[in-house]
C-alpha positions as CSV (number, residue, x, y, z in Angstrom):
1,X,-131.0,-43.6,-37.7
2,X,-132.5,-43.9,-34.3
3,X,-131.7,-46.4,-31.6
4,X,-134.5,-47.9,-29.5
5,X,-133.7,-48.1,-25.8
6,X,-135.8,-50.4,-23.7
7,X,-136.7,-48.9,-20.4
8,X,-138.8,-51.7,-18.9
9,X,-138.2,-55.3,-17.8
10,X,-141.2,-57.4,-17.2
11,X,-141.6,-59.8,-14.3
12,X,-140.8,-62.9,-16.4
13,X,-138.1,-61.3,-18.5
14,X,-134.3,-61.3,-18.1
15,X,-131.7,-64.0,-18.2
16,X,-131.7,-66.3,-15.2
17,X,-129.1,-68.7,-13.8
18,X,-128.9,-70.8,-10.6
19,X,-126.1,-71.3,-8.1
20,X,-127.5,-74.4,-6.3
21,X,-130.8,-73.1,-4.7
22,X,-130.0,-69.4,-5.3
23,X,-131.7,-67.9,-8.4
24,X,-130.1,-65.0,-10.2
25,X,-132.2,-62.9,-12.6
26,X,-130.2,-60.2,-14.4
27,X,-132.1,-57.0,-14.4
28,X,-129.6,-54.1,-15.0
29,X,-126.1,-54.8,-16.3
30,X,-123.2,-52.7,-15.4
31,X,-122.8,-51.8,-19.1
32,X,-126.1,-49.9,-18.8
33,X,-124.8,-47.8,-15.9
34,X,-121.3,-47.1,-17.0
35,X,-120.1,-49.5,-14.4
36,X,-121.6,-47.7,-11.4
37,X,-123.9,-50.5,-10.3
38,X,-125.8,-53.6,-11.4
39,X,-129.1,-55.1,-10.3
40,X,-130.0,-58.7,-9.9
41,X,-133.0,-60.4,-8.3
42,X,-132.4,-63.4,-6.0
43,X,-135.3,-65.8,-5.6
44,X,-134.7,-68.5,-2.9
45,X,-136.8,-71.5,-1.9
46,X,-137.8,-72.0,1.7
47,X,-134.9,-72.6,4.2
48,X,-132.2,-72.4,1.5
49,X,-128.7,-71.1,1.6
50,X,-128.1,-68.1,-0.6
51,X,-124.3,-68.0,-0.1
52,X,-121.8,-69.3,2.4
53,X,-119.6,-66.8,4.2
54,X,-117.7,-64.8,1.7
55,X,-115.9,-61.4,1.4
56,X,-115.9,-59.0,-1.6
57,X,-112.8,-57.0,-2.2
58,X,-114.2,-54.6,-4.8
59,X,-118.0,-54.1,-4.4
60,X,-120.7,-53.3,-1.8
61,X,-124.0,-55.0,-1.9
62,X,-127.4,-53.7,-0.9
63,X,-130.2,-56.3,-0.5
64,X,-133.8,-55.1,-0.6
65,X,-136.2,-57.8,0.6
66,X,-139.3,-58.0,-1.6
67,X,-140.9,-61.1,0.0
68,X,-140.1,-63.6,2.7
69,X,-137.6,-63.5,5.5
70,X,-133.9,-63.3,4.6
71,X,-131.3,-64.1,7.2
72,X,-128.0,-62.3,7.0
73,X,-124.7,-62.7,8.8
74,X,-122.4,-59.6,8.5
75,X,-119.2,-60.1,10.4
76,X,-120.4,-61.6,13.7
77,X,-123.8,-59.9,13.6
78,X,-126.8,-62.0,12.5
79,X,-130.1,-60.5,11.5
80,X,-133.4,-61.3,9.7
81,X,-134.9,-58.8,7.3
82,X,-138.4,-58.8,5.9
83,X,-140.3,-57.1,3.1
84,X,-139.4,-53.5,2.6
85,X,-136.1,-53.7,4.6
86,X,-132.7,-52.9,3.1
87,X,-129.5,-54.7,4.2
88,X,-126.1,-53.1,3.5
89,X,-123.2,-55.6,3.1
90,X,-120.0,-53.6,2.7
91,X,-116.9,-54.8,0.9
92,X,-114.2,-56.2,3.1
93,X,-116.7,-57.6,5.6
94,X,-117.4,-61.3,5.6
95,X,-121.1,-62.1,5.1
96,X,-123.6,-64.8,4.2
97,X,-127.3,-64.9,3.5
98,X,-130.2,-67.4,3.4
99,X,-133.9,-67.8,3.3
100,X,-134.9,-67.8,7.0
101,X,-138.5,-68.8,6.5
102,X,-140.8,-71.6,5.4
103,X,-142.0,-69.5,2.4
104,X,-140.1,-68.5,-0.8
105,X,-138.0,-65.3,-0.4
106,X,-137.0,-62.8,-3.0
107,X,-134.7,-59.9,-2.9
108,X,-133.2,-57.3,-5.1
109,X,-129.4,-57.0,-4.9
110,X,-127.8,-53.7,-6.0
111,X,-124.1,-54.3,-6.6
112,X,-121.8,-51.3,-6.6
113,X,-119.4,-51.1,-8.5
114,X,-120.8,-53.2,-11.4
115,X,-119.1,-56.2,-12.9
116,X,-119.6,-58.8,-10.2
117,X,-123.0,-59.7,-11.8
118,X,-120.9,-61.6,-14.3
119,X,-119.5,-63.8,-11.5
120,X,-122.9,-65.5,-11.4
121,X,-122.9,-66.2,-15.1
122,X,-119.4,-67.8,-14.9
123,X,-120.0,-69.7,-11.6
124,X,-123.5,-71.2,-12.5
125,X,-122.2,-73.9,-15.0
126,X,-119.4,-74.8,-12.7
127,X,-121.7,-75.5,-9.8
128,X,-124.2,-77.3,-12.0
129,X,-121.6,-79.8,-13.2
130,X,-121.9,-83.4,-11.9
131,X,-118.5,-83.0,-10.1
132,X,-117.4,-79.6,-8.8
133,X,-114.0,-78.5,-10.3
134,X,-112.6,-76.7,-7.2
135,X,-109.7,-75.2,-9.2
136,X,-112.1,-73.7,-11.7
137,X,-114.4,-72.4,-8.9
138,X,-111.3,-70.9,-7.1
139,X,-110.1,-69.2,-10.4
140,X,-113.5,-67.6,-11.0
141,X,-113.7,-66.4,-7.4
142,X,-110.2,-65.0,-7.6
143,X,-110.9,-63.2,-10.8
144,X,-113.8,-61.3,-9.1
145,X,-111.9,-60.6,-5.9
146,X,-114.1,-62.9,-3.8
147,X,-113.0,-65.0,-0.9
148,X,-115.4,-67.9,-0.2
149,X,-115.3,-70.1,2.8
150,X,-117.2,-73.3,1.7
151,X,-116.5,-74.8,5.1
152,X,-119.3,-72.5,6.5
153,X,-122.0,-74.3,4.5
154,X,-122.8,-77.1,7.0
155,X,-122.3,-74.7,10.0
156,X,-124.9,-72.2,8.5
157,X,-127.3,-75.1,7.6
158,X,-127.2,-76.5,11.1
159,X,-127.4,-73.2,12.9
160,X,-130.3,-71.8,10.8
161,X,-132.2,-75.0,9.9
162,X,-131.4,-74.8,6.2
163,X,-131.9,-77.5,3.6
164,X,-128.9,-77.9,1.3
165,X,-129.6,-78.5,-2.3
166,X,-127.2,-79.5,-5.0
């Protein structure tokens, strides 16, 4: 008996969820890499927030910009990355990201170690609910070793000219 292994993922394939304006397309699950890394794609509409300031305890993130201009705050440093640029967001360092331009942006996010990709699956329905259940949101964040500072949302929006979507 042979097992068929799929080695390609087409541009319109893969499960997708949304955390407000941030899209998450699951491309490589940690189960396929023995937990070493996972890969997601993040499409973002113009001038949208990807994430408020947050800190990972367990994983590093590497963001490779495919299109558009992506703003990133890492600690106190703020930068804008364009197509072909790679941004390293190490664990333990507070960071945030957003679409810094007037055109859609898209980036590939390598998450190492794997597992955090499941955070997006769990958080998406909580953020899509008519009323946010802060206790449930906090429980998911805690389970994934993530500290999120939601109070930074209006600050980032004002500072970088972002449109906030619910």
